N, C-alpha and C positions, 0 to 999 in steps of 0.2 A: 504494499500500500504506499509505504515511504516513497519507493522508487516512482510510482504513478505520479503521486502528487508534485514530486520534484520535476518530472517529465512536463506535466501541466503547466507548472510555474514557469519554466524555462520557455515553453511554447509561447505562453502570453507574453512575456518580456520580449521576446523576439519579434513577436507579431505588433506589438505596440510601437517598436523602435523602427520596423520597416514601414508601417502605415504612414509615419510622418512625412517620409521621403525616402523612396525605395534607395538602400545601399547597393554599392556595386560589389559583387562576389567575383573576383577575378582569379583567387587563388585557391589551391586545394586546402581544404579545413583539416589537414592532419594533426600538426601540434596545436595544443590548446593553450592559448596565451593565458596567462592567470595574474599578470600585472602590467600596469601601464608602462614600467621600466622596461618590459619585454619588445615593447612597439618601436620598431626601427622604422622612423619616418623623418621626411626633412621637408623643409620649405626654403627653396632658392630663388634668390632674386632675379629677375630680368633686368639687367644692367644696361644703362644708355649713358655714354659719356662720363662714366665713372660713377653714377648714381644709381641708387635702388629706383626704380621706376614703380609704377603702380600694377604691375604684373608679376605674379610669382607662379614658379612651378612648384607642384606639391607631389610627394612620392612616399608610398608605404610599401615597404618589403616584407611584412610580417604577415602570417597567415589569418588576417582578419578581414571583416567587410568594412568599407570606409565611407564616411561623409565627411566632407570638408566644408567649413564656412568662414565667412568673415564677418557674419552678422547681418549681411545683406544678400550674398550669393551664396548658392549650395551646389557643391559638386560632388556627386555620388560615384566616385570612381577611386581606385587606388592611386593614379596617377593624372595629372592633368594641369591646368592652369586656371588662376582666378585673377580676374581684373578687378582691383581695388578701386574705390570710388572717391576717396578723399586723401589729402595729404595728411602726413604726420604719423604718429605711432599707431599701429594697428594691432590686433589680436586675432591670429587664425587659429581656429579651433578643428582638431580631427576627432571625431566620435568613430570609435572603432568596436566593432562587435566580434567577439571570440566565438569559436565553435560551439561552446556550451552556452550560447546566449548572452554571456556576460558583457557589459558595454563599459568601455572605458573612453576617458576624455584626455586629450593631450592638448596643450596650448602652446602657441608659438608666437613670439612677439617679433614684430616687423615695423620698419620706419619707410616710409614712402617720401623719397626725397625728390622725385620728379614725376609730375602728373603727364607722362609721356603718352600713355594710351588714352584716347578719347572716352570720357563718361559723361553723363548727365551732369551739367554744372549745378542743377538744383541740390543735389547731394551737399556740396560745400555751401550753398546758401543756407538750406535749412540745418544742417548740422554741424557745420563749421569742421573742425579736425576730427569730429567723433562726438562732442557734445556742445550744445548751444543754447543758450537761454534767451528767449525774446520777452519783451514787456511792451506796455504802451509807448507809442510816440509821445512827446512832450506836450503837444497841442494837437487839436482836430484829429483825434485817434478814434473816433466813432461816430456814427451818425448814419442817415440815409440819404437818398439822392435818386436820380433817375437811372435807366439802363445803359446810358450813354456817359455817364460820369465815371471818374476814375479815383474818387474818395468821396468821404463825407462832404454834402453840397447844401442840404436844406437845414436839417437840424443836427449840430454839430456839436460834440462833447468834448471836454478835455478830460485828462485822468482823474482830476480832483472831483469831477461832476458824476463819476460813475457809480461810486458807492450809494449815493443817495437813491439812483434809479434802482439798483439791484436790490436795496433793502426794501424800497417801497413796493417792490413786485415779488418779494420773498424769493430771489434769485441768489446764487452764490455770489459772495461780496468780491467781485472780479475788478474792483477798483484800482487806484493807484498803489502800486508795489506788487500787484498781482503778476506772475508769469507763466511761461510755458516753457518747459525744458525739453528739447529734442535730443534723443540719443540714437546714434546711428545704429547700433548693434541690436537688431530686433525692430528697427524703426520705431522706438518707442517714444512717447509724448506724454509728459506729466504737467497738468495745470495745477499750480498752486494759487490759491485765492489770497487776499491781503490779509488774512487772518490765520493762514497757514494750513488750510483744508486742502488736501491732495485728491487730484482725480487722474489715475493712470491708465493709460491705454496705448494704442498705436496708432500709425499713420500710413497713409500711402499717397503719392502724387502720379499724376498722369498728365504728362505734356503733349499727348496726342489728341487732347480734346480742344485745343488753343483755337482761337479767333482773333480778329482784329482787335477785340476789346479784351479778352481774357487770354492769358498764356497757357493756361491749364486748369487742372482742379486738383484739390488736395482734400481727401477723405479721413475722417478720424473715427476710431472705433473704441467705445468705453471711455472715451474723454471728450472734450470739447475746447474750442479756443476760449479766450477770455470773451464774456458776455455774448456768447453765440446763441442769442435767443431773439425771436422776433417780437420786438415790442408793440407791433400792431396786430399780434396774433391775440385771441381772447385768453389763450392758455399759454402764453410766451413760448411757443413751440420752439424747439431748438432744431438746428440743422447738424448734418453730419459731413456733408460735402460743400466745399467752397470754390468759387473761382479764384484763380490766382491772377490779380491785376498787375502786381509788380511784385518782382523778387529778385533782390541783389544781396550781397553781402551784409548791407546795413540798413536794409528796409523792405518790409514786406506789407503788401497791400492785399487785403481779401475782400470778396464781395458774395453776398446771396439774395436770390430774389425772395421777397416776402410770400409767405403762404397764401395759397388761394383762399378769398377771391381777390386779394390784393396783389399788386403787380410792380411796386417799386422795389428798390433794392437797399440793403444795409451795406455798410462798408466798415472795415476795421483796419488800422494802421498801427504796424509794430515795428520796434527797432530793437537790436541786440541789447541785452543788459550790461551796463557798464561795471 
């Protein structure tokens, strides 16, 4: 009976690991790896003009099934390449499953010195070199306008005005001092109110949905931007997807259309926290 239960448990662990992202099984599973120290794996820089570029070659010669990630991309193979999306210090993680179903993790530190290989620049704008915190612009940071505007145009608030609006509507206190922390690994975002209450979740951006007015969209799951509520909706409904009107290293402007039957837009202006 003990052997049967052990086999079932091993099968469940292996199934859970494989179901997330299938791992590559390129090698014979003869020897059973029992320690992370037994895993022979390397991360090698692709060098250009003497500098480590944002591309690395990964390789594992141990009898394990492999899944590599930099927190954004996933490679399910014992060997291959990863293109890293931001400059600076990065962590590349190998998840390795042994023949008995045991899962090991091995981390490799790597520093990108040259963004030689092209990636979406929005990664750097949103996340900096891995972590970046955004907050309200000093003036004209929130308000409404028309569908052709590029920022608050009609009813325009400063950070000092927002606390009163949120309190009066029984919404999170997203006023002056509230922040949004973007973390590249896992594409996470945590909103922190001016009183320290946190709302943690994740984000995805899509720059293929752009137009003359909007550069693309950004969508949040289990969290929201500061004051991401429709003040003209009876229930102050929240959005999850926003148009990206402007996004640079030092400025982010988002917009969302009011919920039906209204048709105007709300705008948010953020800057990196100093």
